[in-house]
Legacy VTK file of the C-alpha trace (Angstrom):
# vtk DataFile Version 3.0
C-alpha trace
ASCII
DATASET POLYDATA
POINTS 60 float
100.737 97.512 128.490
99.037 99.126 125.552
95.838 97.445 124.444
95.695 96.314 120.840
92.628 97.294 118.870
89.278 95.626 119.572
87.838 94.130 116.423
84.134 93.930 115.695
82.676 90.575 114.664
82.484 91.775 111.064
86.140 92.822 111.013
87.258 89.629 112.719
85.313 87.446 110.281
86.841 89.461 107.444
90.365 88.877 108.739
89.725 85.151 109.145
88.236 85.071 105.644
91.345 86.726 104.247
93.554 84.069 105.822
91.319 81.269 104.533
91.387 82.817 101.057
95.174 83.145 101.063
95.650 79.566 102.231
93.249 78.261 99.558
95.155 80.142 96.850
98.512 78.789 98.046
97.186 75.217 98.215
95.672 75.643 94.747
98.976 76.836 93.307
100.859 73.932 94.895
98.335 71.386 93.573
98.468 72.953 90.123
102.272 72.863 90.004
102.670 69.361 91.428
99.740 67.556 89.832
98.687 69.745 86.934
95.131 69.139 88.140
92.215 71.425 87.423
91.364 71.342 91.125
94.182 73.852 91.556
92.393 76.371 89.354
89.189 75.890 91.334
90.990 76.502 94.637
92.814 79.542 93.266
89.546 81.050 92.015
87.598 80.243 95.195
90.419 81.546 97.379
90.664 84.789 95.446
86.903 85.277 95.680
86.914 84.560 99.428
89.790 87.002 99.925
87.954 89.725 98.001
84.737 89.291 99.984
86.624 89.188 103.280
88.527 92.360 102.388
85.198 94.056 101.750
84.039 92.973 105.229
87.141 94.402 106.894
87.037 97.730 105.068
83.261 98.205 104.842
LINES 1 61
60 0 1 2 3 4 5 6 7 8 9 10 11 12 13 14 15 16 17 18 19 20 21 22 23 24 25 26 27 28 29 30 31 32 33 34 35 36 37 38 39 40 41 42 43 44 45 46 47 48 49 50 51 52 53 54 55 56 57 58 59
């Protein structure tokens, strides 16, 4: 069986950070649509920032 790529700790933390960022953005959008709460904007912004930083870690 062919071995899938070994990830370094930096790349792995970047991939996990991307998933966390995406989930935060989705939760923020759902909260914003359902409740109209400003917490949704905070989650969307924080998730986008986390995704951007994590992408930098993966591709650094």
